[in-house]
C-alpha positions, 0 to 999 in steps of 0.5 A: 500500500505504501509503495502504491502511495509513493508511486502515485505521489511521484507520478503527481510530482512528475506531472506538476513538473511537466506542466510547470516546464510547459508553462515556463516554455510558453511564457518565455516564448511569448516574451520573445514575441513581445520583445520582437514586436516592441523592441527598445525605443531608446538607449540604455544608460549605465548607472550604479545598480543597473541600466536606465532605458530612456527616450530623449526627444526635442530641445529646450529645458528638460522634462523627465517622465516616470511611469507607474507600477507595471508600466513603461515609458510608452505610457508617456510616448502614447501622447504626452511626449509628442505634445511637448517635444516641440518646446522642451527636451523630453526624457521618458524613461523606464523605471529601474527593472521595468520596460527595458531598464535593468536593476542588479537585485531586488534591493534596487526596487526600493523607492529611495534606490529607484530615485537614486538611480534616476538621479545618477542618470540625470547627473551623468547625462548632464540633465540639469534641474528638470521638471519631473513628471511622475505618474502613480508609483512614478509620483512616489519616485518623483517625490523621493527625488525632491526630498533626497536629491532636491539640488538636481530637480527643478519641480514636480508635476504629479499625475495621479501619484501614490502618496500614502500606503494604501489600506488595501491594494487595488484589485487590479494588482492582487496577483502582485502580492507575493512576499517571498522572492522565490515564490515570486520567481516561480509564479513569474516563470509559470502562471503570470503570463498565461494569467495576464493573457486571460485577464488582460482586458479585465485588468485594463478596464480596472486601470483605466476605468471609468474611462475606456482603454484605447484599443491600441494601448497594448502596442502603442502604450506598451501594454504588451511588455507586461507579458514577460516573466521579468515584467511580472517579477519587477512589478511584484517586487515594486509592489512589496517595496511600496509596503516598506517605503511609503510611510517614511516618505509620506512623513517627509512631505513638509520638507519639499520646497520646490514648485509642485503640482498634482493632477488627479481624476476624481473617479480613480479606481486604483488610488483613492484620490481624496486621501492621496491628495490630502496627504500633499495638501496638508503638508505642502502649502505651495501645492498646485492642485487640480482635479478632473471630474469623472476621470480615472487613473490614466489621466495622461491618456484619458485627458491628453489636452488637460494633462499637457496644459498642467505640465506646461503650467508646472514647467512655467513654475519650475523654469521661472 
C-alpha cells in the first residue's frame, strides 16, 4: 500500500513538473514575441545598480517622465511626449527593472534606490534641474527625488501619484502580492503570463476605468511588455517595496520646497484620490492642485489636452 502511495505521489510530482516546464516554455516564448514586436525605443544608460532605458526627444529645458507600477515609458510616448517635444527636451524613461531598464537585485526596487538611480542618470547625462513628471508609483519616485536629491530637480508635476500606503491594494494588482522572492520567481516563470493573457482586458478596464482603454494601448502604450516573466517579477517586487517605503516618505512631505503640482481624476479606481491628495495638501502649502471630474487613473491618456496644459503650467513654475 505504501509503495502504491509513493508511486502515485511521484507520478503527481512528475506531472506538476511537466506542466510547470510547459508553462515556463510558453511564457518565455511569448516574451520573445513581445520583445520582437516592441523592441527598445531608446538607449540604455549605465548607472550604479543597473541600466536606465530612456527616450530623449526635442530641445529646450528638460522634462523627465516616470511611469507607474507595471508600466513603461510608452505610457508617456502614447501622447504626452509628442505634445511637448516641440518646446522642451523630453526624457521618458523606464523605471529601474521595468520596460527595458535593468536593476542588479531586488534591493534596487526600493523607492529611495529607484530615485537614486534616476538621479545618477540625470547627473551623468548632464540633465540639469528638470521638471519631473511622475505618474502613480512614478509620483512616489518623483517625490523621493525632491526630498533626497532636491539640488538636481527643478519641480514636480504629479499625475495621479501614490502618496500614502494604501489600506488595501487595488484589485487590479492582487496577483502582485507575493512576499517571498522565490515564490515570486516561480509564479513569474509559470502562471503570470498565461494569467495576464486571460485577464488582460479585465485588468485594463480596472486601470483605466471609468474611462475606456484605447484599443491600441497594448502596442502603442506598451501594454504588451507586461507579458514577460521579468515584467511580472519587477512589478511584484515594486509592489512589496511600496509596503516598506511609503510611510517614511509620506512623513517627509513638509520638507519639499520646490514648485509642485498634482493632477488627479476624481473617479480613480486604483488610488483613492481624496486621501492621496490630502496627504500633499496638508503638508505642502505651495501645492498646485487640480482635479478632473469623472476621470480615472490614466489621466495622461484619458485627458491628453488637460494633462499637457498642467505640465506646461508646472514647467512655467519650475523654469521661472
